[in-house]
C-alpha positions in Angstrom: -32.8 147.9 6.9 -34.0 151.0 8.7 -35.2 151.3 12.2 -38.8 151.5 11.0 -38.4 148.4 8.8 -36.9 146.5 11.8 -39.9 147.5 13.9 -42.3 146.3 11.2 -40.5 143.0 10.8 -40.3 142.4 14.5 -44.0 143.2 14.9 -45.0 140.9 12.1 -42.8 138.0 13.2 -43.7 138.3 16.9 -47.4 139.0 16.2 -47.5 142.1 18.4 -48.5 145.7 17.8 -46.1 148.1 16.0 -46.0 150.3 19.1 -45.0 147.4 21.4 -42.3 146.4 18.9 -41.0 150.0 18.8 -40.7 150.0 22.6 -38.8 146.7 22.5 -36.4 147.8 19.7 -35.8 151.1 21.5 -35.1 149.3 24.8 -32.6 147.0 23.1 -30.7 149.8 21.4 -30.7 151.8 24.6 -29.4 148.9 26.6 -26.7 148.3 24.0 -25.6 151.9 23.9 -25.6 152.2 27.7 -23.5 149.1 28.1 -21.0 150.3 25.6 -20.9 153.8 27.2 -20.0 152.1 30.5 -17.1 150.4 28.8 -18.7 146.9 28.8 -18.6 144.4 25.9 -21.9 143.1 24.5 -21.8 139.6 23.1 -24.8 138.3 21.0 -24.2 134.6 20.4 -24.3 133.7 16.7 -24.3 137.4 15.7 -21.2 139.1 17.0 -19.6 141.2 19.7 -19.8 144.9 20.3 -17.0 146.6 22.2 -15.4 150.0 22.6 -11.9 150.8 21.2 -9.8 153.5 22.7 -7.8 155.6 20.2 -4.9 157.8 21.2 -4.6 161.4 20.2 -2.5 162.3 17.2 -1.5 165.1 15.0 -3.4 165.0 11.7 -3.3 167.2 8.6 -6.1 169.3 7.1 -6.0 168.1 3.4 -7.5 171.3 2.1 -5.0 173.7 3.8 -2.2 171.4 4.8 -2.3 172.8 8.3 -1.4 170.5 11.2 -4.5 169.7 13.3 -4.5 168.1 16.8 -7.0 165.2 16.9 -8.0 164.3 20.6 -8.2 160.8 21.9 -11.5 159.1 21.3 -13.6 156.0 22.1 -15.4 154.4 19.2 -17.7 151.4 19.0 -16.4 148.3 17.3 -18.3 145.3 15.9 -16.7 141.9 15.3 -19.1 139.5 13.5 -19.4 135.9 14.7 -18.2 132.9 12.7 -21.9 131.9 12.0 -22.7 135.4 10.7 -19.7 135.4 8.4 -20.5 132.0 7.1 -24.1 133.1 6.5 -23.0 136.1 4.5 -20.6 133.9 2.4 -23.5 131.6 1.4 -25.6 134.5 0.1 
């Protein structure tokens, strides 16, 4: 599902205009990204948890040249689905 499809679905289900649905969807994703950027965990009951994982730096290898490359430490988003979501996916 794309962002546009999500907006259309939300507008239809909530019986609101597409523009209003777009504002709501954008606000949700902005709040989610902002919270993760601040290092907070976001928990959506019966859907899952979003968190940030910290990865240490390491020395990697360029597969094309074989040259050793330094990979700096990084923070990446992580999603853990809820039990209800996993069960729902198993049923379908």
